[in-house]
C-alpha positions in Angstrom: 0.0 0.0 0.0 1.5 3.3 -1.1 0.5 6.8 -2.0 -2.9 8.2 -1.4 -4.4 4.9 -0.2 -1.8 4.7 2.6 -2.3 8.4 3.5 -6.0 7.9 3.7 -5.7 4.7 5.8 -3.3 6.5 8.2 -5.7 9.4 8.5 -8.6 7.0 9.2 -6.7 5.1 11.8 -5.1 8.0 13.6 -8.4 9.9 13.7 -9.3 8.0 16.9 -6.0 8.5 18.6 -5.9 10.8 21.6 -3.5 13.0 19.6 -3.8 12.2 15.9 -1.0 14.5 14.8 1.4 12.9 17.3 0.4 9.4 16.1 1.0 10.4 12.3 4.3 12.0 13.2 5.4 8.9 15.0 4.6 6.7 12.1 6.4 9.1 9.7 9.5 8.9 11.9 9.2 5.2 12.3 7.1 3.5 9.5 7.7 0.1 11.2 6.3 1.4 14.5 3.1 0.4 16.3 0.3 2.7 17.6 -2.0 2.1 20.5 -5.5 3.0 19.3 -8.8 3.0 21.1 -11.5 0.7 19.8 -15.2 1.5 20.0 -15.1 4.8 18.2 -14.9 4.0 14.5 -14.6 0.3 14.8 -14.6 -2.8 17.2 -12.3 -5.7 16.6 -13.3 -9.4 16.9 -10.2 -11.5 17.7 -10.5 -15.0 16.3 -8.0 -17.9 16.7 -5.9 -18.0 13.5 -6.9 -21.6 12.7 -10.4 -20.3 12.3 -9.6 -16.8 11.1 -7.7 -17.8 7.9 -10.5 -20.0 6.5 -12.9 -17.4 7.6 -11.0 -14.8 5.7 -10.9 -17.1 2.7 -14.8 -17.3 2.8 -15.1 -13.5 3.2 -13.0 -12.8 0.2 -15.1 -15.1 -1.9 -18.2 -13.2 -0.8 -16.9 -9.6 -1.0 -14.6 -7.7 -3.2 -13.0 -6.3 -0.2 -13.8 -7.0 3.5 -12.8 -4.6 6.2 -9.3 -4.4 7.8 -7.9 -7.6 9.2 -4.8 -7.8 11.5 -2.8 -10.9 12.3 -0.3 -11.3 15.1 3.1 -12.9 15.0 2.8 -16.5 14.0 -0.9 -16.0 12.9 -2.2 -17.4 16.2 -4.9 -14.7 16.3 -6.6 -12.5 13.7 -8.6 -9.3 14.3 -11.5 -8.4 12.1 -12.6 -4.7 12.1 -16.4 -4.5 12.5 -18.8 -1.7 13.3 -18.6 0.0 16.7 -20.9 -1.7 19.3 -20.4 -5.2 17.9 -18.1 -6.3 20.7 -20.7 -5.6 23.4 -23.3 -7.8 21.6 -21.1 -10.6 20.1 -21.3 -14.0 21.6 -19.1 -16.7 20.3 -16.9 -19.4 22.0 -13.2 -18.5 21.6 -13.8 -15.1 20.0 -13.0 -12.0 21.9 -14.5 -8.6 21.2 -12.5 -5.5 21.7 -14.8 -2.4 21.9 -15.4 0.8 23.9 -12.9 1.3 26.7 -10.3 -1.1 25.1 -7.3 -0.5 22.9 -5.6 -2.3 20.0 -2.0 -2.3 18.7 -1.9 -1.3 15.1 1.0 -1.1 12.7 1.3 1.7 10.2 -0.6 0.7 6.9 2.0 -0.5 4.4 4.4 -1.7 7.2 5.7 -5.2 6.5 7.8 -5.8 9.7 6.5 -6.3 13.1 4.7 -8.6 15.5 1.4 -7.4 14.2 0.6 -7.0 10.5 -2.2 -6.1 8.1 -3.6 -9.0 6.1 -6.2 -6.6 4.8 -5.1 -3.0 5.4 -7.7 -0.2 6.0 -8.6 1.5 2.8 -9.2 4.9 4.4 -12.9 5.1 3.6 -14.1 3.4 6.7 -14.9 0.1 5.1 -15.6 -2.5 7.9 -16.7 -6.1 7.7 -20.4 -6.6 8.0 -21.1 -8.7 11.1 -23.8 -10.8 9.5 -21.4 -11.7 6.8 -18.6 -12.4 9.3 -20.9 -14.6 11.3 -21.8 -16.6 8.2 -18.2 -16.9 7.1 -17.2 -18.1 10.6 -19.9 -20.8 10.5 -18.9 -22.0 7.1 -15.2 -22.0 8.1 -15.9 -23.9 11.3 -18.1 -26.4 9.5 -15.4 -27.0 6.8 -12.8 -27.5 9.6 -15.0 -29.9 11.4 -15.6 -31.9 8.3 -11.9 -32.4 7.4 
């Protein structure tokens, strides 16, 4: 991700930071750096075990041209799907953790390729999020496929 797309993604992400300008400046100084950003304002994040998250992302990319942003941690043991704010408070699912209002996430600069957390699907800067109904269907399909193999 380069150019205007990266700038729009950075602006979208940093808009929720307590000091958006400081966050942008830090990423400019250290493009491989991480930012601690509050959830629950523009997005919530549903954290899914990687073994379920990857097949879920495969299903989503078959259903949608582009799902919302998705993070993965080092070793892909967990994945975070960005969903509309308020989702975490209502989500019920075994092994899935919701990060919403009052919680924070670690996010790399869009376009960064080094670090313990990376973007599988970076934000596009427009505010695109994964629809929770589609995510739930994709999770069910991925879980059913895993159980059948």
